[in-house]
PyMOL CGO cylinders between C-alpha atoms (Angstrom):
from pymol import cmd
from pymol.cgo import CYLINDER

trace = [
    CYLINDER, 51.99, 51.56, 16.41, 48.33, 52.27, 17.05, 0.3, 1, 1, 1, 1, 1, 1,
    CYLINDER, 48.33, 52.27, 17.05, 45.74, 51.29, 14.43, 0.3, 1, 1, 1, 1, 1, 1,
    CYLINDER, 45.74, 51.29, 14.43, 42.72, 53.57, 14.15, 0.3, 1, 1, 1, 1, 1, 1,
    CYLINDER, 42.72, 53.57, 14.15, 39.34, 52.27, 13.11, 0.3, 1, 1, 1, 1, 1, 1,
    CYLINDER, 39.34, 52.27, 13.11, 36.15, 54.25, 13.76, 0.3, 1, 1, 1, 1, 1, 1,
    CYLINDER, 36.15, 54.25, 13.76, 37.12, 55.44, 17.23, 0.3, 1, 1, 1, 1, 1, 1,
    CYLINDER, 37.12, 55.44, 17.23, 37.85, 59.15, 17.54, 0.3, 1, 1, 1, 1, 1, 1,
    CYLINDER, 37.85, 59.15, 17.54, 41.01, 58.76, 19.58, 0.3, 1, 1, 1, 1, 1, 1,
    CYLINDER, 41.01, 58.76, 19.58, 44.79, 59.13, 19.39, 0.3, 1, 1, 1, 1, 1, 1,
    CYLINDER, 44.79, 59.13, 19.39, 47.34, 57.64, 21.78, 0.3, 1, 1, 1, 1, 1, 1,
    CYLINDER, 47.34, 57.64, 21.78, 49.78, 59.95, 23.58, 0.3, 1, 1, 1, 1, 1, 1,
    CYLINDER, 49.78, 59.95, 23.58, 52.44, 61.38, 21.27, 0.3, 1, 1, 1, 1, 1, 1,
    CYLINDER, 52.44, 61.38, 21.27, 55.10, 59.69, 23.40, 0.3, 1, 1, 1, 1, 1, 1,
    CYLINDER, 55.10, 59.69, 23.40, 54.04, 56.41, 21.78, 0.3, 1, 1, 1, 1, 1, 1,
    CYLINDER, 54.04, 56.41, 21.78, 55.23, 57.48, 18.32, 0.3, 1, 1, 1, 1, 1, 1,
    CYLINDER, 55.23, 57.48, 18.32, 57.97, 55.31, 16.84, 0.3, 1, 1, 1, 1, 1, 1,
    CYLINDER, 57.97, 55.31, 16.84, 61.50, 56.50, 16.09, 0.3, 1, 1, 1, 1, 1, 1,
    CYLINDER, 61.50, 56.50, 16.09, 60.40, 57.89, 12.72, 0.3, 1, 1, 1, 1, 1, 1,
    CYLINDER, 60.40, 57.89, 12.72, 57.62, 59.88, 14.35, 0.3, 1, 1, 1, 1, 1, 1,
    CYLINDER, 57.62, 59.88, 14.35, 54.68, 57.74, 13.21, 0.3, 1, 1, 1, 1, 1, 1,
    CYLINDER, 54.68, 57.74, 13.21, 52.06, 57.51, 15.93, 0.3, 1, 1, 1, 1, 1, 1,
    CYLINDER, 52.06, 57.51, 15.93, 49.05, 55.83, 14.31, 0.3, 1, 1, 1, 1, 1, 1,
    CYLINDER, 49.05, 55.83, 14.31, 47.70, 54.36, 11.09, 0.3, 1, 1, 1, 1, 1, 1,
    CYLINDER, 47.70, 54.36, 11.09, 44.21, 54.49, 9.58, 0.3, 1, 1, 1, 1, 1, 1,
    CYLINDER, 44.21, 54.49, 9.58, 41.08, 56.40, 10.42, 0.3, 1, 1, 1, 1, 1, 1,
    CYLINDER, 41.08, 56.40, 10.42, 39.78, 59.18, 8.21, 0.3, 1, 1, 1, 1, 1, 1,
    CYLINDER, 39.78, 59.18, 8.21, 40.25, 62.88, 7.45, 0.3, 1, 1, 1, 1, 1, 1,
    CYLINDER, 40.25, 62.88, 7.45, 37.00, 64.06, 9.01, 0.3, 1, 1, 1, 1, 1, 1,
    CYLINDER, 37.00, 64.06, 9.01, 37.05, 67.60, 10.46, 0.3, 1, 1, 1, 1, 1, 1,
    CYLINDER, 37.05, 67.60, 10.46, 36.56, 66.19, 13.94, 0.3, 1, 1, 1, 1, 1, 1,
    CYLINDER, 36.56, 66.19, 13.94, 39.56, 63.86, 13.68, 0.3, 1, 1, 1, 1, 1, 1,
    CYLINDER, 39.56, 63.86, 13.68, 41.79, 66.52, 12.10, 0.3, 1, 1, 1, 1, 1, 1,
    CYLINDER, 41.79, 66.52, 12.10, 40.93, 69.05, 14.81, 0.3, 1, 1, 1, 1, 1, 1,
    CYLINDER, 40.93, 69.05, 14.81, 41.63, 66.46, 17.49, 0.3, 1, 1, 1, 1, 1, 1,
    CYLINDER, 41.63, 66.46, 17.49, 44.95, 65.64, 15.85, 0.3, 1, 1, 1, 1, 1, 1,
    CYLINDER, 44.95, 65.64, 15.85, 46.28, 69.18, 15.51, 0.3, 1, 1, 1, 1, 1, 1,
    CYLINDER, 46.28, 69.18, 15.51, 45.19, 70.14, 19.02, 0.3, 1, 1, 1, 1, 1, 1,
    CYLINDER, 45.19, 70.14, 19.02, 47.28, 67.22, 20.28, 0.3, 1, 1, 1, 1, 1, 1,
    CYLINDER, 47.28, 67.22, 20.28, 50.42, 67.82, 18.24, 0.3, 1, 1, 1, 1, 1, 1,
    CYLINDER, 50.42, 67.82, 18.24, 49.60, 65.26, 15.53, 0.3, 1, 1, 1, 1, 1, 1,
    CYLINDER, 49.60, 65.26, 15.53, 49.31, 65.69, 11.75, 0.3, 1, 1, 1, 1, 1, 1,
    CYLINDER, 49.31, 65.69, 11.75, 48.56, 63.44, 8.74, 0.3, 1, 1, 1, 1, 1, 1,
    CYLINDER, 48.56, 63.44, 8.74, 51.22, 62.80, 6.11, 0.3, 1, 1, 1, 1, 1, 1,
    CYLINDER, 51.22, 62.80, 6.11, 50.98, 59.95, 3.63, 0.3, 1, 1, 1, 1, 1, 1,
    CYLINDER, 50.98, 59.95, 3.63, 51.12, 59.16, -0.07, 0.3, 1, 1, 1, 1, 1, 1,
    CYLINDER, 51.12, 59.16, -0.07, 48.01, 58.80, -2.17, 0.3, 1, 1, 1, 1, 1, 1,
    CYLINDER, 48.01, 58.80, -2.17, 46.72, 55.23, -2.16, 0.3, 1, 1, 1, 1, 1, 1,
    CYLINDER, 46.72, 55.23, -2.16, 48.31, 54.43, 1.20, 0.3, 1, 1, 1, 1, 1, 1,
    CYLINDER, 48.31, 54.43, 1.20, 46.71, 54.18, 4.62, 0.3, 1, 1, 1, 1, 1, 1,
    CYLINDER, 46.71, 54.18, 4.62, 46.61, 57.49, 6.51, 0.3, 1, 1, 1, 1, 1, 1,
    CYLINDER, 46.61, 57.49, 6.51, 49.72, 57.94, 8.64, 0.3, 1, 1, 1, 1, 1, 1,
    CYLINDER, 49.72, 57.94, 8.64, 49.55, 60.18, 11.71, 0.3, 1, 1, 1, 1, 1, 1,
    CYLINDER, 49.55, 60.18, 11.71, 52.80, 61.79, 12.83, 0.3, 1, 1, 1, 1, 1, 1,
    CYLINDER, 52.80, 61.79, 12.83, 54.17, 63.32, 16.03, 0.3, 1, 1, 1, 1, 1, 1,
    CYLINDER, 54.17, 63.32, 16.03, 57.91, 63.64, 15.33, 0.3, 1, 1, 1, 1, 1, 1,
    CYLINDER, 57.91, 63.64, 15.33, 60.65, 64.21, 17.86, 0.3, 1, 1, 1, 1, 1, 1,
    CYLINDER, 60.65, 64.21, 17.86, 62.34, 66.62, 17.40, 0.3, 1, 1, 1, 1, 1, 1,
    CYLINDER, 62.34, 66.62, 17.40, 59.84, 69.11, 15.99, 0.3, 1, 1, 1, 1, 1, 1,
    CYLINDER, 59.84, 69.11, 15.99, 60.75, 71.85, 13.49, 0.3, 1, 1, 1, 1, 1, 1,
    CYLINDER, 60.75, 71.85, 13.49, 59.38, 75.23, 14.58, 0.3, 1, 1, 1, 1, 1, 1,
    CYLINDER, 59.38, 75.23, 14.58, 59.94, 78.93, 14.15, 0.3, 1, 1, 1, 1, 1, 1,
    CYLINDER, 59.94, 78.93, 14.15, 59.98, 81.15, 17.21, 0.3, 1, 1, 1, 1, 1, 1,
    CYLINDER, 59.98, 81.15, 17.21, 58.68, 84.29, 15.56, 0.3, 1, 1, 1, 1, 1, 1,
    CYLINDER, 58.68, 84.29, 15.56, 61.44, 86.60, 16.79, 0.3, 1, 1, 1, 1, 1, 1,
    CYLINDER, 61.44, 86.60, 16.79, 64.02, 84.29, 15.21, 0.3, 1, 1, 1, 1, 1, 1,
    CYLINDER, 64.02, 84.29, 15.21, 62.86, 84.83, 11.62, 0.3, 1, 1, 1, 1, 1, 1,
    CYLINDER, 62.86, 84.83, 11.62, 65.91, 85.27, 9.38, 0.3, 1, 1, 1, 1, 1, 1,
    CYLINDER, 65.91, 85.27, 9.38, 65.40, 87.70, 6.50, 0.3, 1, 1, 1, 1, 1, 1,
    CYLINDER, 65.40, 87.70, 6.50, 68.47, 87.98, 4.29, 0.3, 1, 1, 1, 1, 1, 1,
    CYLINDER, 68.47, 87.98, 4.29, 69.68, 91.30, 2.90, 0.3, 1, 1, 1, 1, 1, 1,
    CYLINDER, 69.68, 91.30, 2.90, 68.67, 90.27, -0.63, 0.3, 1, 1, 1, 1, 1, 1,
    CYLINDER, 68.67, 90.27, -0.63, 65.22, 89.31, 0.64, 0.3, 1, 1, 1, 1, 1, 1,
    CYLINDER, 65.22, 89.31, 0.64, 64.84, 92.67, 2.35, 0.3, 1, 1, 1, 1, 1, 1,
    CYLINDER, 64.84, 92.67, 2.35, 65.64, 94.37, -0.96, 0.3, 1, 1, 1, 1, 1, 1,
    CYLINDER, 65.64, 94.37, -0.96, 62.89, 92.34, -2.66, 0.3, 1, 1, 1, 1, 1, 1,
    CYLINDER, 62.89, 92.34, -2.66, 60.39, 93.26, 0.05, 0.3, 1, 1, 1, 1, 1, 1,
    CYLINDER, 60.39, 93.26, 0.05, 61.31, 96.94, -0.17, 0.3, 1, 1, 1, 1, 1, 1,
    CYLINDER, 61.31, 96.94, -0.17, 60.69, 96.96, -3.93, 0.3, 1, 1, 1, 1, 1, 1,
    CYLINDER, 60.69, 96.96, -3.93, 57.03, 96.00, -3.36, 0.3, 1, 1, 1, 1, 1, 1,
    CYLINDER, 57.03, 96.00, -3.36, 56.90, 93.77, -6.42, 0.3, 1, 1, 1, 1, 1, 1,
    CYLINDER, 56.90, 93.77, -6.42, 54.50, 91.40, -4.67, 0.3, 1, 1, 1, 1, 1, 1,
    CYLINDER, 54.50, 91.40, -4.67, 51.13, 91.89, -3.01, 0.3, 1, 1, 1, 1, 1, 1,
    CYLINDER, 51.13, 91.89, -3.01, 50.15, 89.63, -0.11, 0.3, 1, 1, 1, 1, 1, 1,
    CYLINDER, 50.15, 89.63, -0.11, 46.63, 88.75, 1.00, 0.3, 1, 1, 1, 1, 1, 1,
    CYLINDER, 46.63, 88.75, 1.00, 45.36, 86.52, 3.78, 0.3, 1, 1, 1, 1, 1, 1,
    CYLINDER, 45.36, 86.52, 3.78, 42.69, 83.87, 3.45, 0.3, 1, 1, 1, 1, 1, 1,
    CYLINDER, 42.69, 83.87, 3.45, 41.15, 85.16, 0.21, 0.3, 1, 1, 1, 1, 1, 1,
    CYLINDER, 41.15, 85.16, 0.21, 41.72, 82.21, -2.13, 0.3, 1, 1, 1, 1, 1, 1,
    CYLINDER, 41.72, 82.21, -2.13, 42.32, 79.09, -0.05, 0.3, 1, 1, 1, 1, 1, 1,
    CYLINDER, 42.32, 79.09, -0.05, 41.28, 76.54, -2.67, 0.3, 1, 1, 1, 1, 1, 1,
    CYLINDER, 41.28, 76.54, -2.67, 43.62, 77.93, -5.33, 0.3, 1, 1, 1, 1, 1, 1,
    CYLINDER, 43.62, 77.93, -5.33, 46.51, 77.91, -2.86, 0.3, 1, 1, 1, 1, 1, 1,
    CYLINDER, 46.51, 77.91, -2.86, 46.05, 74.28, -1.84, 0.3, 1, 1, 1, 1, 1, 1,
    CYLINDER, 46.05, 74.28, -1.84, 45.52, 73.21, -5.46, 0.3, 1, 1, 1, 1, 1, 1,
    CYLINDER, 45.52, 73.21, -5.46, 48.77, 74.90, -6.46, 0.3, 1, 1, 1, 1, 1, 1,
    CYLINDER, 48.77, 74.90, -6.46, 50.56, 73.23, -3.54, 0.3, 1, 1, 1, 1, 1, 1,
    CYLINDER, 50.56, 73.23, -3.54, 49.29, 69.91, -4.91, 0.3, 1, 1, 1, 1, 1, 1,
    CYLINDER, 49.29, 69.91, -4.91, 50.39, 70.57, -8.49, 0.3, 1, 1, 1, 1, 1, 1,
    CYLINDER, 50.39, 70.57, -8.49, 53.74, 72.29, -8.06, 0.3, 1, 1, 1, 1, 1, 1,
    CYLINDER, 53.74, 72.29, -8.06, 56.79, 70.23, -9.03, 0.3, 1, 1, 1, 1, 1, 1,
    CYLINDER, 56.79, 70.23, -9.03, 59.36, 69.84, -6.24, 0.3, 1, 1, 1, 1, 1, 1,
    CYLINDER, 59.36, 69.84, -6.24, 62.99, 68.77, -6.53, 0.3, 1, 1, 1, 1, 1, 1,
    CYLINDER, 62.99, 68.77, -6.53, 63.54, 65.16, -5.52, 0.3, 1, 1, 1, 1, 1, 1,
    CYLINDER, 63.54, 65.16, -5.52, 59.84, 64.46, -5.06, 0.3, 1, 1, 1, 1, 1, 1,
    CYLINDER, 59.84, 64.46, -5.06, 57.85, 62.03, -7.19, 0.3, 1, 1, 1, 1, 1, 1,
    CYLINDER, 57.85, 62.03, -7.19, 54.19, 62.99, -7.06, 0.3, 1, 1, 1, 1, 1, 1,
    CYLINDER, 54.19, 62.99, -7.06, 52.50, 64.68, -4.12, 0.3, 1, 1, 1, 1, 1, 1,
    CYLINDER, 52.50, 64.68, -4.12, 51.17, 63.79, -0.69, 0.3, 1, 1, 1, 1, 1, 1,
    CYLINDER, 51.17, 63.79, -0.69, 48.34, 66.33, -1.12, 0.3, 1, 1, 1, 1, 1, 1,
    CYLINDER, 48.34, 66.33, -1.12, 45.66, 64.01, -2.49, 0.3, 1, 1, 1, 1, 1, 1,
    CYLINDER, 45.66, 64.01, -2.49, 42.20, 65.06, -3.65, 0.3, 1, 1, 1, 1, 1, 1,
    CYLINDER, 42.20, 65.06, -3.65, 40.88, 63.57, -0.40, 0.3, 1, 1, 1, 1, 1, 1,
    CYLINDER, 40.88, 63.57, -0.40, 43.30, 65.77, 1.54, 0.3, 1, 1, 1, 1, 1, 1,
    CYLINDER, 43.30, 65.77, 1.54, 42.20, 68.86, -0.37, 0.3, 1, 1, 1, 1, 1, 1,
    CYLINDER, 42.20, 68.86, -0.37, 38.53, 68.15, 0.30, 0.3, 1, 1, 1, 1, 1, 1,
    CYLINDER, 38.53, 68.15, 0.30, 39.25, 67.72, 4.02, 0.3, 1, 1, 1, 1, 1, 1,
    CYLINDER, 39.25, 67.72, 4.02, 41.21, 70.96, 4.37, 0.3, 1, 1, 1, 1, 1, 1,
    CYLINDER, 41.21, 70.96, 4.37, 38.72, 72.96, 2.30, 0.3, 1, 1, 1, 1, 1, 1,
    CYLINDER, 38.72, 72.96, 2.30, 36.09, 71.86, 4.81, 0.3, 1, 1, 1, 1, 1, 1,
    CYLINDER, 36.09, 71.86, 4.81, 38.33, 73.03, 7.66, 0.3, 1, 1, 1, 1, 1, 1,
    CYLINDER, 38.33, 73.03, 7.66, 38.75, 76.31, 5.82, 0.3, 1, 1, 1, 1, 1, 1,
    CYLINDER, 38.75, 76.31, 5.82, 34.98, 76.73, 5.71, 0.3, 1, 1, 1, 1, 1, 1,
    CYLINDER, 34.98, 76.73, 5.71, 35.01, 76.26, 9.49, 0.3, 1, 1, 1, 1, 1, 1,
    CYLINDER, 35.01, 76.26, 9.49, 37.62, 79.01, 9.86, 0.3, 1, 1, 1, 1, 1, 1,
    CYLINDER, 37.62, 79.01, 9.86, 40.40, 76.65, 10.95, 0.3, 1, 1, 1, 1, 1, 1,
    CYLINDER, 40.40, 76.65, 10.95, 42.49, 76.13, 7.80, 0.3, 1, 1, 1, 1, 1, 1,
    CYLINDER, 42.49, 76.13, 7.80, 43.84, 79.41, 6.42, 0.3, 1, 1, 1, 1, 1, 1,
    CYLINDER, 43.84, 79.41, 6.42, 45.95, 80.59, 3.54, 0.3, 1, 1, 1, 1, 1, 1,
    CYLINDER, 45.95, 80.59, 3.54, 48.39, 83.30, 2.50, 0.3, 1, 1, 1, 1, 1, 1,
    CYLINDER, 48.39, 83.30, 2.50, 48.34, 84.41, -1.14, 0.3, 1, 1, 1, 1, 1, 1,
    CYLINDER, 48.34, 84.41, -1.14, 51.18, 86.15, -2.99, 0.3, 1, 1, 1, 1, 1, 1,
    CYLINDER, 51.18, 86.15, -2.99, 50.31, 88.07, -6.14, 0.3, 1, 1, 1, 1, 1, 1,
    CYLINDER, 50.31, 88.07, -6.14, 52.25, 89.76, -8.90, 0.3, 1, 1, 1, 1, 1, 1,
    CYLINDER, 52.25, 89.76, -8.90, 50.32, 91.99, -11.28, 0.3, 1, 1, 1, 1, 1, 1,
    CYLINDER, 50.32, 91.99, -11.28, 47.07, 90.29, -10.31, 0.3, 1, 1, 1, 1, 1, 1,
    CYLINDER, 47.07, 90.29, -10.31, 48.39, 86.74, -10.84, 0.3, 1, 1, 1, 1, 1, 1,
    CYLINDER, 48.39, 86.74, -10.84, 48.69, 84.23, -7.99, 0.3, 1, 1, 1, 1, 1, 1,
    CYLINDER, 48.69, 84.23, -7.99, 52.40, 83.35, -7.97, 0.3, 1, 1, 1, 1, 1, 1,
    CYLINDER, 52.40, 83.35, -7.97, 52.91, 81.88, -4.51, 0.3, 1, 1, 1, 1, 1, 1,
    CYLINDER, 52.91, 81.88, -4.51, 51.31, 81.04, -1.20, 0.3, 1, 1, 1, 1, 1, 1,
    CYLINDER, 51.31, 81.04, -1.20, 50.97, 78.71, 1.72, 0.3, 1, 1, 1, 1, 1, 1,
    CYLINDER, 50.97, 78.71, 1.72, 48.29, 77.20, 3.92, 0.3, 1, 1, 1, 1, 1, 1,
    CYLINDER, 48.29, 77.20, 3.92, 48.00, 75.67, 7.35, 0.3, 1, 1, 1, 1, 1, 1,
    CYLINDER, 48.00, 75.67, 7.35, 45.93, 75.15, 10.47, 0.3, 1, 1, 1, 1, 1, 1,
    CYLINDER, 45.93, 75.15, 10.47, 45.29, 78.06, 12.82, 0.3, 1, 1, 1, 1, 1, 1,
    CYLINDER, 45.29, 78.06, 12.82, 45.07, 77.00, 16.47, 0.3, 1, 1, 1, 1, 1, 1,
    CYLINDER, 45.07, 77.00, 16.47, 44.80, 80.56, 17.78, 0.3, 1, 1, 1, 1, 1, 1,
    CYLINDER, 44.80, 80.56, 17.78, 48.24, 80.62, 19.46, 0.3, 1, 1, 1, 1, 1, 1,
    CYLINDER, 48.24, 80.62, 19.46, 50.16, 78.36, 17.06, 0.3, 1, 1, 1, 1, 1, 1,
    CYLINDER, 50.16, 78.36, 17.06, 49.95, 78.27, 13.27, 0.3, 1, 1, 1, 1, 1, 1,
    CYLINDER, 49.95, 78.27, 13.27, 50.68, 74.81, 11.84, 0.3, 1, 1, 1, 1, 1, 1,
    CYLINDER, 50.68, 74.81, 11.84, 52.18, 75.27, 8.39, 0.3, 1, 1, 1, 1, 1, 1,
    CYLINDER, 52.18, 75.27, 8.39, 51.28, 72.54, 5.92, 0.3, 1, 1, 1, 1, 1, 1,
    CYLINDER, 51.28, 72.54, 5.92, 52.64, 73.39, 2.48, 0.3, 1, 1, 1, 1, 1, 1,
    CYLINDER, 52.64, 73.39, 2.48, 53.74, 76.28, 0.29, 0.3, 1, 1, 1, 1, 1, 1,
    CYLINDER, 53.74, 76.28, 0.29, 54.28, 76.87, -3.40, 0.3, 1, 1, 1, 1, 1, 1,
    CYLINDER, 54.28, 76.87, -3.40, 56.11, 79.33, -5.59, 0.3, 1, 1, 1, 1, 1, 1,
    CYLINDER, 56.11, 79.33, -5.59, 55.76, 79.85, -9.33, 0.3, 1, 1, 1, 1, 1, 1,
    CYLINDER, 55.76, 79.85, -9.33, 58.48, 82.48, -9.45, 0.3, 1, 1, 1, 1, 1, 1,
    CYLINDER, 58.48, 82.48, -9.45, 61.58, 82.98, -7.36, 0.3, 1, 1, 1, 1, 1, 1,
    CYLINDER, 61.58, 82.98, -7.36, 61.05, 84.17, -3.77, 0.3, 1, 1, 1, 1, 1, 1,
    CYLINDER, 61.05, 84.17, -3.77, 57.24, 84.28, -3.92, 0.3, 1, 1, 1, 1, 1, 1,
    CYLINDER, 57.24, 84.28, -3.92, 56.73, 81.68, -1.21, 0.3, 1, 1, 1, 1, 1, 1,
    CYLINDER, 56.73, 81.68, -1.21, 59.36, 83.36, 1.00, 0.3, 1, 1, 1, 1, 1, 1,
    CYLINDER, 59.36, 83.36, 1.00, 57.44, 86.62, 0.74, 0.3, 1, 1, 1, 1, 1, 1,
    CYLINDER, 57.44, 86.62, 0.74, 54.29, 84.83, 1.87, 0.3, 1, 1, 1, 1, 1, 1,
    CYLINDER, 54.29, 84.83, 1.87, 56.12, 83.11, 4.72, 0.3, 1, 1, 1, 1, 1, 1,
    CYLINDER, 56.12, 83.11, 4.72, 57.60, 86.37, 5.99, 0.3, 1, 1, 1, 1, 1, 1,
    CYLINDER, 57.60, 86.37, 5.99, 54.23, 88.12, 5.75, 0.3, 1, 1, 1, 1, 1, 1,
    CYLINDER, 54.23, 88.12, 5.75, 52.63, 85.32, 7.75, 0.3, 1, 1, 1, 1, 1, 1,
    CYLINDER, 52.63, 85.32, 7.75, 55.28, 85.50, 10.47, 0.3, 1, 1, 1, 1, 1, 1,
    CYLINDER, 55.28, 85.50, 10.47, 54.87, 89.28, 10.76, 0.3, 1, 1, 1, 1, 1, 1,
    CYLINDER, 54.87, 89.28, 10.76, 51.11, 88.83, 11.04, 0.3, 1, 1, 1, 1, 1, 1,
    CYLINDER, 51.11, 88.83, 11.04, 51.45, 86.15, 13.72, 0.3, 1, 1, 1, 1, 1, 1,
    CYLINDER, 51.45, 86.15, 13.72, 53.81, 88.38, 15.71, 0.3, 1, 1, 1, 1, 1, 1,
    CYLINDER, 53.81, 88.38, 15.71, 51.28, 91.21, 15.72, 0.3, 1, 1, 1, 1, 1, 1,
    CYLINDER, 51.28, 91.21, 15.72, 48.62, 88.79, 16.96, 0.3, 1, 1, 1, 1, 1, 1,
    CYLINDER, 48.62, 88.79, 16.96, 50.90, 87.46, 19.73, 0.3, 1, 1, 1, 1, 1, 1,
    CYLINDER, 50.90, 87.46, 19.73, 51.13, 83.88, 18.47, 0.3, 1, 1, 1, 1, 1, 1,
    CYLINDER, 51.13, 83.88, 18.47, 53.69, 81.73, 20.25, 0.3, 1, 1, 1, 1, 1, 1,
    CYLINDER, 53.69, 81.73, 20.25, 55.25, 80.00, 17.27, 0.3, 1, 1, 1, 1, 1, 1,
    CYLINDER, 55.25, 80.00, 17.27, 54.90, 78.66, 13.74, 0.3, 1, 1, 1, 1, 1, 1,
    CYLINDER, 54.90, 78.66, 13.74, 54.91, 74.87, 13.59, 0.3, 1, 1, 1, 1, 1, 1,
    CYLINDER, 54.91, 74.87, 13.59, 56.89, 73.62, 10.58, 0.3, 1, 1, 1, 1, 1, 1,
    CYLINDER, 56.89, 73.62, 10.58, 56.68, 69.92, 11.53, 0.3, 1, 1, 1, 1, 1, 1,
    CYLINDER, 56.68, 69.92, 11.53, 59.88, 68.39, 10.12, 0.3, 1, 1, 1, 1, 1, 1,
    CYLINDER, 59.88, 68.39, 10.12, 63.32, 69.67, 9.16, 0.3, 1, 1, 1, 1, 1, 1,
    CYLINDER, 63.32, 69.67, 9.16, 64.24, 70.87, 5.71, 0.3, 1, 1, 1, 1, 1, 1,
    CYLINDER, 64.24, 70.87, 5.71, 67.12, 73.16, 4.67, 0.3, 1, 1, 1, 1, 1, 1,
    CYLINDER, 67.12, 73.16, 4.67, 64.83, 75.87, 3.24, 0.3, 1, 1, 1, 1, 1, 1,
    CYLINDER, 64.83, 75.87, 3.24, 63.07, 76.28, 6.60, 0.3, 1, 1, 1, 1, 1, 1,
    CYLINDER, 63.07, 76.28, 6.60, 66.41, 76.22, 8.39, 0.3, 1, 1, 1, 1, 1, 1,
    CYLINDER, 66.41, 76.22, 8.39, 67.60, 79.14, 6.26, 0.3, 1, 1, 1, 1, 1, 1,
    CYLINDER, 67.60, 79.14, 6.26, 64.58, 81.16, 7.40, 0.3, 1, 1, 1, 1, 1, 1,
    CYLINDER, 64.58, 81.16, 7.40, 65.41, 80.71, 11.08, 0.3, 1, 1, 1, 1, 1, 1,
    CYLINDER, 65.41, 80.71, 11.08, 63.40, 77.61, 11.91, 0.3, 1, 1, 1, 1, 1, 1,
    CYLINDER, 63.40, 77.61, 11.91, 64.97, 75.09, 14.28, 0.3, 1, 1, 1, 1, 1, 1,
    CYLINDER, 64.97, 75.09, 14.28, 64.27, 71.75, 15.89, 0.3, 1, 1, 1, 1, 1, 1,
    CYLINDER, 64.27, 71.75, 15.89, 63.09, 71.49, 19.49, 0.3, 1, 1, 1, 1, 1, 1,
    CYLINDER, 63.09, 71.49, 19.49, 62.22, 68.51, 21.66, 0.3, 1, 1, 1, 1, 1, 1,
    CYLINDER, 62.22, 68.51, 21.66, 58.69, 67.21, 21.22, 0.3, 1, 1, 1, 1, 1, 1,
    CYLINDER, 58.69, 67.21, 21.22, 58.06, 67.68, 24.95, 0.3, 1, 1, 1, 1, 1, 1,
    CYLINDER, 58.06, 67.68, 24.95, 58.88, 71.38, 24.64, 0.3, 1, 1, 1, 1, 1, 1,
    CYLINDER, 58.88, 71.38, 24.64, 56.59, 71.70, 21.64, 0.3, 1, 1, 1, 1, 1, 1,
    CYLINDER, 56.59, 71.70, 21.64, 53.76, 69.97, 23.45, 0.3, 1, 1, 1, 1, 1, 1,
    CYLINDER, 53.76, 69.97, 23.45, 54.20, 72.23, 26.47, 0.3, 1, 1, 1, 1, 1, 1,
    CYLINDER, 54.20, 72.23, 26.47, 53.81, 75.31, 24.26, 0.3, 1, 1, 1, 1, 1, 1,
    CYLINDER, 53.81, 75.31, 24.26, 50.89, 73.74, 22.40, 0.3, 1, 1, 1, 1, 1, 1,
    CYLINDER, 50.89, 73.74, 22.40, 49.01, 73.07, 25.61, 0.3, 1, 1, 1, 1, 1, 1,
    CYLINDER, 49.01, 73.07, 25.61, 49.69, 76.52, 27.11, 0.3, 1, 1, 1, 1, 1, 1,
    CYLINDER, 49.69, 76.52, 27.11, 46.72, 78.25, 25.47, 0.3, 1, 1, 1, 1, 1, 1,
]
cmd.load_cgo(trace, "trace")
């Protein structure tokens, strides 16, 4: 495992351990975060711990044409009970992702330091958000890193049923129109699997990442 100090460097992703951890330490400066994402690496750690940098194998992704929208979800979309906006309220989205209670999770990995770092990336036009509204109230959303051909999803939240799914589907449809290659979802979870996401080899992911 590689230990980062002040040097702006990451080892090749092939050096990640079996869990997917590539490096420890460093900081969340915009320069380091941009270097990480452009090389298939992302931070994920609990508050109070050293920063862990991940490059898992396999990698959970969504090929945009493989999005699975259930019949019940189509009915919800057709009823137009939600309004979706893009990149209009990034800070509220990431704050809600930090605060939302999740089943089986004690606390959050989205620390105040993490929020500050991603808000700075948002100001640079790199971190972006999707907002889901109902009657003028923010009820769901997600945020991530936009690499121009891949969108790296970071976290989503939902205050009412299906709100985050609506945001996810809207994002995928937007990425398809803009000819993005895929949506990076990082690691497996059943919710993402139900939406059509699947695991691919890290080498395949890296090949797509580098084919700008």
